[in-house]
Every structure is written in C-alpha cells, then in structure tokens.
N, C-alpha and C positions, 0 to 999 in steps of 0.2 A: 194646866196648859190647854190652850185652845186646840181644837182639832186642825190638822193640816189639810185634811180632806173630809168633807161631810159624810162620805160613805165608808171610807176605810182609812186606817192609820197603821203605821208600823210601830211596834213596841219591842222593848228588850226586857227580858226577865232573867234573874240570876239566882241559881241555887248555890248558896254560899256554904262551904264546908269548913269547919274548924274542929279539931280534936274528935273526929269521927261522929260529928253531929252536923245537921243541916238546919239552916235558919229559915223559918217561915214566919209570916206576919199575918195577923187576922185582919182582913179587910173590913173597914168600918161600914161601908155601904152594903156589901154583899154578905158579910158575916161568914166568910169562908177563909180557910188557911191558903195563902198564896205565897209565891216567892217574892223577892224584892224586885221592883222594876217599874217601868213607865214608858212614856212615849219617846220615840226618836224625834228629836226636834230638827228644824230645818238646817241648823249649823252642825249637827251631829252626824257621825256614822254610827252604826249599831254598837260597835265596841265602846265608843265614847259615851253613848247613851247608857249602856249597862253600867259602866264604872261611875258615871255621874249620878245616876239614880240611886245606886247603893250608898254613895257618899252622902247624898242629900237626905235619904230616908232613914238610914241607920248609922251613919257616921263611920263606916268601915272603909279602910283601904283594902282593895282586893287585887288578886292576880288572876286574870281570866285563864281558864284552862284551854290548852290547845295540844293536840297530839302530834302535830307536824314539827319538824325541826327546820325552821326557816327564820330568816331575819324579819323582824317587825319594825325595822328602822325605816323612816321616811327618806326618800331620795328623789329630788327633783319633782316634788309634788305627787309622787307615787308611793303608795304604802299598801302592803299586804294587810288584810284584815283577818282576825281570828274568826274562823267560821263558827256558827252556832252548833251546838251538839244536837239540837232538835229545832224544828220550826213547826208552827201550827197556825191555823186560821180559825177564828171563832167569833161568833156573833155577840155583840155587847147589848144591842137592843134591836128593835124591828128594822132600823134603818142604818145601823152602823156596825162595822166589823173591825177586828184587829188581825194583822199578820204579825206573829210574835217570833222573835229570835230568842231561843232559849240557850243560855250560857251556864256553865259551871265555873265556880271560882273558889279559890282558897283565901281565907282571911288569916291574919297573923295574931288575932285576938278574938275573944268572944264578947268583949265589952262594947256595948252599943251606945250611941249617942243619938237618941231619937229626935227626929225633926219636929219642930213646933207647928209647922204648917201641914205636914202629912198626918192625916188622922189614921189611927190604927187602934184596934182593941187589944193590942199586945203582940209581942214577938216571943218566939220560943225556939230554942235549939233542940231539935228532935233527934233521938236515936232512931235507927232503923226499926226497932221494935215498937217504939212509941207511935210511929207513923201508922201502924196497924190497929192501934187501940181505938175502939169505937167511941170513946168519950170525946176524941178530937174530931172525928168525922172528916178526915182529910180525903178529898176527892181522889178518885182512882188515878187520873192523869197526873195530878200533883204528886201523889205518892210514887208513881212510876218514875217521874223525873227526879224526885228527891232521893229515892233509893239508888237510882242510876248514878247520881252525883256522889253519893256516899261510897258506892262501890268503885267508881272511877278514881276518886280522890282519897281513898282510904290510906291511913298511915301505917 
C-alpha cells in the first residue's frame, strides 16, 4: 500500500489469541517476529484496518477485544470505536514513522490461510513460555504485548 503521508502513517496491529497461544509472523524484510497488521487506509478506521489486515494476511475472522460494555452499532453516521490496548510511535527509516494502534483479538480457529501477496517467513502460535525462548529472539516490546494479550484473553 502506498503511504498516505511521506513522513508518518497510521497502522493497526493485532495480537491474536487462540487456545492460550498468540500468533506472530516472521517479517520477510526485517526478519523479526511481529504481530499481524498493516496500514490504516484512507477509507478505513483503525478497527476496520485491524480486522481487514488479519483477514488479508492470515485468513482469520477475529473479534477485537474491548473491556467496555457499550454498543458498537452505527447510528446516523456515528459509531463508537474499540480503543486500542496500546499505542506506539516508531521510526521505520530516516524519513518515515508509524503511529500504531495495538489491538488484542480472539480467533475461533488456529487454521491459517496465508496470503499469496503478503510475504512472510512463517507464522507460529506461541505459548507464553515460547516467547521467552532465545531461539526465537522475540523483541521485548513484542513479547510484552503478546504476553499481555495472552493474560487478558486467557481461557
């Protein structure tokens, strides 16, 4: 997807939990374990981007986590959005940054349908213990988000 702005873009990422495991995918370019996600497009809100990216990249239907008990129904062009659990801002390169909405979600299956267009060196459902294993080298902030998702959405 082309950038909406040359200096900064909004992105949504989702830590998906199923059966007390969290899904991470190995990024082909950066060769690190990340959550599933991508850019918020011009016709998206962050919730729509999160759900769309998961469907496109790994073929899962998800339910975004929210702790509030309120209606998410649209009424007369007004709709409450599920707030992200975390947000961050990070540099992509010397001239470009992302502001990321971090969501947690539950899936109703662990069966993935990987996108032909999204490149990835693999996907893995991690247990909390596996996140700490040195062989995977999961970055600390990803580990923190993933463990928080597992704790929040444990069965």
